[in-house]
N, C-alpha and C positions, 0 to 999 in steps of 0.2 A: 977906495973902491976902484976897481980896475975895469976898463972897457976894452974889449978886443974887437977888431974888425974882422968880419967873416965874408968871404966871397962865396955866396950860395949859388948853387945851380938853379935853373928855373924851377925844377920840381921841388927842391928844398925850399925855395922862397915861397912857392905856392902853398906847400904844406904848412910851413911856419905861419904864414898869414892866416890859413884856415884855422889852425890851432888857436891863434890869438883872437880871431873873430868869434869863434864858437865860445871861447872862454868868457868873452865879454858880453855874450848874448844872454837873454833871459833864461835860456835853457841850461846855461852853465857849460862846463868843459865838455869836449866832444870825445866820442869813441871812434875807433878806426873807420867804420863805415861812413859816419858823418863827415869826418875829416877828408876822406877820399872824395866824397861827393862835392864838398865845398872847394877842394883844391882842383877838381877836374882831372884826377888821376885814378887809375884802377886801384882796388884794395891792396893787391900784392905790392904794387909800386909804392903806395902810401905807407905800407908796413916797412918796406926797405928804407924809405926816406925818414920815417919816424925813428928808426933804429939809428940812422946817421945823426939825426938831430939830438937824440938823447945820449948815445954812447960816445960818439966821436966829437961832437961839437958842444954838448952840454947846454943847448939852447932850450930844450924841452924836457919835461919830466913826465914819466908815466906813473899814475897813481891807481891803486886798487879801488874799485868802486863797490863798497859793501852793499849798496842798494841794488846793484845789477851785476852780480859777479859773473853771470853767464856771458855778458857783453865784453868781458875783458877790461883792461885798464882804460881810464880816460887820460887825456893828455892836457898838460898846462905848460905855459911859457915859464921857463926857469927865471926866477927873480934874481936880480943882482944883489950881492951883499957886500 
């Protein structure tokens, strides 16, 4: 198993923490609006940061939500393998 160290910007750290907190809450993984609120950033900035965390850093994954397809994907912390 490999562990990498990432230097996250303040927004990246806040969004990553929001994803993690929402995922471990009783309501389960969060969608973009919930993550933006929890992180204290606007929805557009949250979308940009989620893109960075998923595509560039591989720390978060986006998953289709079959129960609420109109809300878009929900986000989870990527597990290490």
